[in-house]
N, CA, C and O of each residue as an XYZ file, in Angstrom:
464
protein
N     -57.069    162.293     35.494
C     -57.748    161.142     35.612
C     -57.974    160.796     34.024
O     -57.462    161.423     33.096
N     -58.774    159.759     33.916
C     -58.998    158.928     32.985
C     -60.785    159.930     32.682
O     -61.411    160.611     33.494
N     -60.996    159.724     31.748
C     -62.942    160.202     31.948
C     -63.615    158.302     31.296
O     -63.129    157.609     30.403
N     -64.591    158.069     32.016
C     -65.441    156.731     32.260
C     -66.588    157.380     31.108
O     -66.837    158.586     31.081
N     -67.121    156.561     30.339
C     -68.312    156.185     29.489
C     -68.462    156.312     30.853
O     -67.914    155.783     31.820
N     -70.050    157.818     30.589
C     -71.864    156.971     30.724
C     -72.345    156.233     30.746
O     -73.042    156.109     31.753
N     -72.400    155.281     29.857
C     -73.466    154.032     29.664
C     -72.619    153.399     30.611
O     -72.930    153.268     31.795
N     -71.449    152.966     30.064
C     -70.793    151.158     30.686
C     -69.706    151.538     31.407
O     -69.051    150.716     32.048
N     -69.339    153.152     31.356
C     -68.094    153.099     32.204
C     -66.557    153.026     32.237
O     -65.744    153.454     33.057
N     -66.414    152.330     31.057
C     -65.137    151.869     30.810
C     -64.703    153.547     30.875
O     -65.363    154.580     30.985
N     -63.197    153.233     30.744
C     -62.340    154.647     30.012
C     -62.130    155.114     28.323
O     -61.521    154.705     27.335
N     -62.959    156.124     28.664
C     -62.452    157.194     27.242
C     -61.715    156.817     26.272
O     -62.695    156.548     25.577
N     -60.968    156.592     25.692
C     -60.110    156.602     24.608
C     -59.777    157.300     23.989
O     -60.095    156.557     23.061
N     -59.127    158.685     23.178
C     -59.445    159.538     21.741
C     -59.478    160.598     22.646
O     -59.107    160.963     23.762
N     -60.410    161.088     21.137
C     -60.398    163.011     21.860
C     -60.388    163.225     23.042
O     -60.528    162.258     23.791
N     -60.250    164.326     23.505
C     -60.418    164.468     24.573
C     -61.780    165.271     24.504
O     -62.276    165.267     25.630
N     -62.628    166.011     23.529
C     -63.576    165.869     23.750
C     -64.954    164.909     23.479
O     -66.123    165.245     23.285
N     -64.440    163.835     23.536
C     -65.447    162.549     23.609
C     -65.825    162.277     24.642
O     -65.129    162.348     25.654
N     -66.832    161.962     24.614
C     -68.644    161.817     25.320
C     -68.475    160.088     26.085
O     -68.435    159.777     27.275
N     -68.415    159.354     25.031
C     -68.927    157.919     25.658
C     -67.717    157.046     24.625
O     -67.351    157.237     23.465
N     -67.353    156.091     25.606
C     -66.282    154.912     24.843
C     -66.443    154.325     23.572
O     -65.476    153.705     23.128
N     -67.650    154.408     22.783
C     -67.843    153.142     21.061
C     -70.098    153.968     20.973
O     -71.034    154.353     21.673
N     -69.529    153.655     19.169
C     -71.430    154.287     18.789
C     -72.068    153.612     19.427
O     -73.229    154.004     19.305
N     -72.010    152.656     20.175
C     -73.129    151.742     20.394
C     -73.099    152.132     21.806
O     -74.019    151.566     22.397
N     -72.217    153.075     22.776
C     -72.605    152.731     23.563
C     -73.483    154.612     23.813
O     -74.244    155.052     24.674
N     -72.979    155.098     22.821
C     -73.973    156.787     22.400
C     -75.324    156.108     21.575
O     -75.797    157.213     21.310
N     -75.866    155.587     21.240
C     -76.705    155.282     20.834
C     -77.623    154.494     22.052
O     -78.769    154.797     22.387
N     -76.858    153.503     22.555
C     -78.062    152.894     23.851
C     -78.312    154.450     25.043
O     -78.839    154.438     26.156
N     -78.018    155.040     24.672
C     -77.841    156.407     26.141
C     -78.477    157.314     25.938
O     -79.189    157.845     26.790
N     -78.316    157.833     24.315
C     -79.577    157.706     24.015
C     -81.038    157.477     23.611
O     -82.072    158.132     23.740
N     -80.754    156.422     23.131
C     -81.950    155.965     23.236
C     -82.532    155.992     24.762
O     -83.451    156.774     25.006
N     -82.086    155.268     25.651
C     -82.583    155.457     26.786
C     -83.310    156.447     27.913
O     -84.067    156.241     28.861
N     -82.458    158.080     27.096
C     -82.781    159.182     27.673
C     -84.418    159.787     26.421
O     -85.268    160.646     26.656
N     -84.304    159.172     25.572
C     -84.847    159.910     24.471
C     -86.343    158.901     24.535
O     -87.401    159.272     24.025
N     -86.174    157.647     25.226
C     -87.450    156.930     24.953
C     -88.803    158.118     26.053
O     -88.696    158.966     26.938
N     -90.006    157.432     25.233
C     -90.979    157.616     25.982
C     -91.687    156.927     27.165
O     -92.556    156.056     27.137
N     -90.914    157.727     28.535
C     -91.367    156.339     29.705
C     -92.393    155.564     29.986
O     -92.566    154.491     30.564
N     -93.573    157.014     28.990
C     -95.212    156.530     29.681
C     -96.073    156.053     28.892
O     -96.871    156.838     28.381
N     -96.131    154.912     28.641
C     -97.268    154.093     27.398
C     -98.129    154.838     27.033
O     -98.662    154.649     25.940
N     -98.404    155.618     27.640
C     -99.782    157.182     27.100
C     -99.166    157.681     25.542
O     -99.422    157.702     24.339
N     -98.561    157.906     26.163
C     -97.342    159.304     25.082
C     -97.232    158.484     23.626
O     -97.683    158.958     22.583
N     -96.592    157.232     23.704
C     -96.647    155.876     23.161
C     -97.377    155.720     22.178
O     -96.860    155.838     21.068
N     -99.189    155.320     22.319
C     -99.606    155.076     21.979
C    -100.769    156.378     21.922
O    -101.667    155.915     21.218
N    -100.960    157.050     22.118
C    -100.957    159.044     20.847
C    -100.659    159.005     20.442
O    -101.331    158.972     19.411
N     -99.205    158.920     20.218
C     -98.462    159.403     19.558
C     -98.937    158.356     17.421
O     -99.313    158.670     16.291
N     -98.430    156.845     18.410
C     -99.419    155.723     17.469
C    -100.549    156.161     16.376
O    -100.600    156.299     15.154
N    -101.354    156.293     17.397
C    -102.605    156.828     16.552
C    -102.943    157.762     16.197
O    -103.822    157.673     15.339
N    -102.553    159.023     16.543
C    -101.730    160.286     15.820
C    -100.989    159.941     14.251
O    -101.182    160.713     13.312
N    -100.338    158.997     14.135
C    -100.148    158.890     12.846
C    -100.134    158.111     12.018
O     -99.732    158.155     10.856
N    -101.034    156.599     13.192
C    -102.099    156.193     12.133
C    -103.545    157.057     11.287
O    -103.929    156.734     10.163
N    -104.229    158.266     12.190
C    -105.079    159.585     11.759
C    -104.289    159.821     10.726
O    -104.297    158.810     10.024
N    -103.787    160.426     10.392
C    -102.633    161.157      9.290
C    -102.631    160.177      8.012
O    -103.266    160.396      6.981
N    -101.706    158.919      8.286
C    -101.738    158.077      7.031
C    -103.168    158.322      5.958
O    -103.343    158.609      4.774
N    -104.209    157.954      7.418
C    -105.071    156.755      7.007
C    -106.574    159.029      6.452
O    -107.707    159.056      5.970
N    -106.035    159.753      6.710
C    -106.133    160.948      5.917
C    -105.211    161.657      4.971
O    -105.936    162.488      4.424
N    -104.140    161.758      4.544
C    -103.198    161.363      2.814
C    -104.007    160.327      2.595
O    -105.092    160.905      2.658
N    -104.175    159.573      2.452
C    -104.469    158.540      1.518
C    -105.401    158.551      0.794
O    -105.366    158.096     -0.350
N    -106.971    159.368      1.634
C    -107.598    159.260      1.309
C    -107.833    160.349      0.635
O    -108.755    160.065     -0.130
N    -107.578    161.245      0.509
C    -106.939    162.683      0.065
C    -106.285    163.344     -0.620
O    -106.291    164.570     -0.517
N    -105.754    162.873     -1.255
C    -105.036    162.482     -2.393
C    -104.442    164.307     -3.241
O    -103.348    164.742     -3.598
N    -106.074    164.955     -3.241
C    -106.397    165.938     -4.505
C    -106.661    167.195     -2.993
O    -107.821    167.544     -2.774
N    -105.899    167.570     -2.389
C    -106.830    168.222     -1.144
C    -107.432    168.472     -0.883
O    -107.355    169.178      0.123
N    -108.514    168.242     -1.373
C    -109.785    168.272     -1.116
C    -110.811    166.662     -1.256
O    -110.773    165.954     -2.262
N    -111.512    166.406     -0.241
C    -112.266    166.207     -1.494
C    -113.525    164.910      0.457
O    -113.192    164.461      1.553
N    -115.364    164.991     -0.717
C    -115.675    164.657      0.483
C    -115.976    162.820      0.477
O    -115.988    162.075     -0.503
N    -116.154    162.538      1.662
C    -115.849    161.473      1.732
C    -117.071    160.722      3.265
O    -117.526    161.420      4.170
N    -117.293    159.310      3.108
C    -118.382    159.403      4.557
C    -117.949    158.088      5.427
O    -117.382    157.000      5.322
N    -118.461    158.754      6.151
C    -117.386    157.914      8.518
C    -117.782    156.307      7.741
O    -117.758    155.472      8.645
N    -118.036    155.815      6.751
C    -117.752    153.965      6.832
C    -116.304    154.113      6.242
O    -115.459    153.799      7.080
N    -115.748    154.526      4.961
C    -113.934    154.298      4.534
C    -113.670    155.194      5.494
O    -113.154    155.811      4.562
N    -113.470    156.046      6.656
C    -112.606    156.652      7.643
C    -112.489    154.835      8.563
O    -111.662    153.932      8.437
N    -113.639    154.953      9.371
C    -113.337    153.747     10.207
C    -113.724    152.529      9.780
O    -114.061    151.677     10.602
N    -113.729    152.247      8.256
C    -113.373    150.416      7.751
C    -112.017    150.749      7.880
O    -111.413    149.839      7.313
N    -111.072    151.706      8.398
C    -109.916    152.122      8.019
C    -108.908    151.848      9.115
O    -107.704    151.606      9.031
N    -109.724    151.951     10.185
C    -109.691    152.629     11.627
C    -109.229    153.974     12.009
O    -108.266    154.100     12.765
N    -109.798    154.882     11.578
C    -109.713    156.403     11.189
C    -110.381    155.961     13.377
O    -111.156    155.035     13.618
N    -109.760    156.948     14.562
C    -110.254    157.781     14.837
C    -110.353    158.703     15.948
O    -109.636    158.911     16.927
N    -111.624    159.281     15.455
C    -111.936    160.692     16.157
C    -111.507    161.201     17.118
O    -111.043    162.338     17.200
N    -111.630    160.329     18.034
C    -110.829    161.259     19.149
C    -109.822    161.918     19.472
O    -109.601    162.702     20.395
N    -108.909    161.333     18.187
C    -107.367    162.095     18.414
C    -107.323    162.540     17.438
O    -107.389    161.923     16.375
N    -107.151    164.181     17.636
C    -106.390    165.433     16.001
C    -105.549    166.104     16.975
O    -105.812    166.104     18.178
N    -104.692    166.588     16.540
C    -103.895    168.327     17.140
C    -104.579    169.719     17.501
O    -104.589    170.390     18.533
N    -105.093    169.868     16.363
C    -105.646    171.150     16.553
C    -107.151    171.077     15.653
O    -107.485    170.256     14.800
N    -107.693    171.935     16.045
C    -109.027    172.364     15.388
C    -109.356    173.816     15.674
O    -109.142    174.416     16.727
N    -109.938    174.303     14.515
C    -110.351    175.583     13.540
C    -111.714    176.294     13.134
O    -111.989    176.482     11.949
N    -112.543    176.677     14.158
C    -113.227    176.888     13.599
C    -113.699    179.010     12.730
O    -113.413    180.166     13.042
N    -114.397    178.415     11.775
C    -114.560    179.576     10.726
C    -115.314    180.557     11.684
O    -115.511    180.545     12.899
N    -115.640    181.361     10.733
C    -116.270    182.366     11.140
C    -117.843    181.950     11.227
O    -118.432    182.402     12.208
N    -118.595    181.148     10.329
C    -119.349    180.490     10.254
C    -119.741    179.654     11.389
O    -120.897    179.510     11.787
N    -118.729    179.133     11.861
C    -118.895    178.613     13.339
C    -118.816    176.595     13.200
O    -119.083    175.649     13.941
N    -118.281    176.794     11.769
C    -117.983    175.363     11.489
C    -116.300    174.931     12.039
O    -115.288    175.611     11.870
N    -116.400    173.756     12.647
C    -115.147    173.022     13.146
C    -114.427    172.108     12.484
O    -114.784    170.973     12.167
N    -113.232    172.724     12.250
C    -112.404    171.866     11.911
C    -111.176    171.746     12.755
O    -110.494    172.445     13.503
N    -111.240    169.815     12.002
C    -110.837    168.728     13.493
C    -109.115    168.609     12.338
O    -109.341    168.411     11.144
N    -107.889    168.709     12.676
C    -106.892    168.513     11.935
C    -105.607    167.658     12.193
O    -104.876    167.930     13.146
N    -105.498    167.245     11.852
C    -104.175    165.809     12.473
C    -102.806    166.729     11.354
O    -102.820    166.710     10.124
N    -101.929    167.327     12.076
C    -101.114    168.415     11.561
C    -102.007    169.083     10.876
O    -102.930    169.820     11.221
N    -101.189    168.350      8.767
C    -101.954    169.636      8.484
C    -103.090    168.936      7.234
O    -103.370    169.442      6.148
N    -103.529    167.810      7.733
C    -104.856    166.781      7.562
C    -106.101    167.199      8.117
O    -106.187    167.699      9.239
N    -106.685    167.081      7.655
C    -108.265    168.434      8.197
C    -109.589    167.163      8.274
O    -109.448    166.040      7.790
N    -110.525    167.518      8.801
C    -111.546    167.207      8.327
C    -112.575    168.083      8.866
O    -112.619    168.695      9.933
N    -113.451    168.003      7.826
C    -115.294    168.931      8.748
C    -116.460    167.904      8.299
O    -116.711    167.369      7.219
N    -117.220    167.835      9.890
C    -118.574    166.667      9.652
C    -118.959    167.270      8.703
O    -117.994    167.933      8.321
N    -119.899    167.473      7.996
C    -120.956    167.156      7.002
C    -122.534    166.498      7.872
O    -122.797    165.893      8.911
N    -123.080    166.920      7.001
C    -124.635    166.658      6.971
C    -124.348    164.470      6.737
O    -123.612    163.626      6.224
N    -125.151    164.591      7.283
C    -125.508    162.392      6.978
C    -124.266    161.732      6.974
O    -123.968    161.055      5.991
N    -123.270    161.860      8.213
C    -122.429    160.793      7.920
C    -121.039    161.063      6.741
O    -120.299    160.225      6.225
N    -121.059    162.166      6.633
C    -120.154    162.311      5.505
C    -118.733    163.301      6.253
O    -118.897    163.612      7.432
N    -117.756    163.639      5.747
C    -116.785    164.206      5.839
C    -116.100    165.005      4.653
O    -115.789    164.627      3.524
N    -115.987    166.052      5.187
C    -115.067    167.235      3.962
C    -113.230    167.089      5.198
O    -112.737    167.300      6.306
N    -112.914    166.382      3.296
C    -110.832    165.728      4.422
C    -110.518    167.255      3.529
O    -110.843    167.944      2.563
N    -109.958    167.176      4.269
C    -109.048    169.071      3.151
C    -107.765    168.728      3.673
O    -107.715    167.888      4.572
N    -106.579    169.327      3.181
C    -105.174    169.669      3.367
C    -104.996    171.367      3.906
O    -105.722    172.336      3.685
N    -104.174    171.290      4.414
C    -104.211    172.599      5.272
C    -102.160    173.480      4.535
O    -101.046    173.135      4.929
N    -102.422    174.319      3.712
C    -101.304    174.560      3.183
C    -100.073    174.225      4.233
O    -100.427    173.864      5.355
N     -99.025    174.290      4.035
C     -97.534    174.155      5.241
C     -96.668    174.921      4.359
O     -95.502    175.147      4.682
């Protein structure tokens, strides 16, 4: 009995352990399998990616103080972050992966990078 391609249903010719009839079918199948089925997940990932790029661009030297206007002018969204860190003194750092920010007085923020 010949094996059938799970994507298009054609007969598979070649090695005995071959799963797809072509690279195109393999790519199409895996793209469908791995795609985000919910727009919510895709939108959150895009927002996190944008926030990360903004923090990385504005903080080239590991630590900097910056005003809120510069962050918001670039489209930074303060509602999306990946983790928080609370110091012993009670200060809360918000992180987007290894890029973080700490709210300061007078609408300023300290941007920091966590070691990888």
